[in-house]
N, C-alpha and C positions, 0 to 999 in steps of 0.2 A: 213377731216378725213372721212373714209368710215364707212359703217355699221359694227356692231359687232354682231356675232351670237355665243355666248358661254354660256353654262350652267354648273352649278355644282349642283348635287343633292346627298343627302344621304337618304336612306330609306331601307325598308325591301322588299325583293323579295316575291311576293305573287303567282307567277307561276314559275314552272320550265321552263327552256328555251326550245323553239322548235328550231330545227336545220334543215336547208335545204341548197340547193345550188341555186343561182340565175341562170338565163339562160346563163350568161357568165361564169359559173362555179365558181363564187365567193361564198365562204361559208358565211352563215348568220345565226345568232341566235337572237331570240326575246324573251323577257320576260317582265313582268309587275312589277313595283316597286311602293310600297305604300309610299308616302311622306306625313307626317303629317304637316299641316299648323296650327300654333297656333297664337293667338292674345289676347289682352285684350280689353274688351268693355270699353266704356266711364265710366261705373260704377265700373270698376276694376275686372270684372268677366272674368276668363280665359276661352277662347273658343278654339275649335279645329275642324278641318275638314280634312279628309283623301283625298288625290288626288291620283288617280291611273294613272300612267304614263307608256306608252309603250316605251321600249328601244330596239334598234337593234344594233347589232355588226356585223362588216364585217371582212373578212380575218382572221388574227391571233387572233384578239379580239373575233371573233365568236367561235373559238376553246376554248379559255380560258373560255368564258361564258358557253359554252356547258359542259365543264368539272368541273367548279367550282361554278357556281351560283346554290344555293339551296333555296327552299322555307323556309322562316322564318329567313334567315340570312340577315345581314345588309351590304350594299355596298355603297362605295363612288365613284361617277361617274362624270367625266368631259366629256362634249360632246357639241352638238349643236342641236337646234330645226330644224325639217324638216317637211314639209307638202307635201304629195303625194296624187294624185288623184287615188283612188282605186275604180274601177267600177263606176266612175262618182261622187264619194263621197270624199270630202277632208278629209284626215286623218292626224292628227298631231302625231308625235313621236319624239323621241330623238335618235340621232346617237351617239354611244359611241366612244370617242377618247381614254379614259383611264379609267380603272375600277380596284378597289381593294376591297377586303373584309375589312370592318371595324372590329376593335377589338370588337367583340360583347360583351365581358365581361366588356369592358370599357365604354359602352354606357348605362348610367343609368339615370333614372328620366328625360328623354327627353334632357339631357345635354350630348353633345358629348365631351368626354375627350380622344378620340382616336387619330387617325392620324393627322387630321387638327389642333386640339387643341394642340397636341404635337409640331407641326411645329410653331404655334404661341408662345408657351412657349419657344422653342429653340431660336427663333428670339429675344424675350425679353431678354433672358440671354445674347445673343451676343451684343445687344444694350447697356446693362447695365454692360458690362465688359470692363476693360481698354485695354486689348490686346486679340488677338485671342487665345493665349495660355491659358489665364485665362478662357475664354469662353469654350474652349475645356475641361479644367479640370472640370469646373462646370457641363458641359453636361455629362462627363464620370461618375460623381458621381451619377447622376440620371438615367443613362442607365441601 
């Protein structure tokens, strides 16, 4: 099996995107996402730390980011890590493969109950249904 370079992040945009064209005329948008890391200490105390991650989008994703990403809004991003040498300094960033705005009203108390949680819930309904028709009926009830 080969190496895998895939990331999934959810967080809040803390910069509006900057937009430019690369030398080969490819559109590019860059912004910073704040991703909160949380954990429990051995003594049971909840701790957290904010990570500021740079994301870049190319081509059609760059236009979507330019038009839709706004400071203070929450985004769900699939992508991959990338390291480039900028003026002799190694810089890590994340390239966007897919980005959507999270349902900001549905993210409360640090618990995501939006897009990804909805998918998990739908899969649980499908697994716990006798037929696909039953699963479809259950999903339509909560939609």
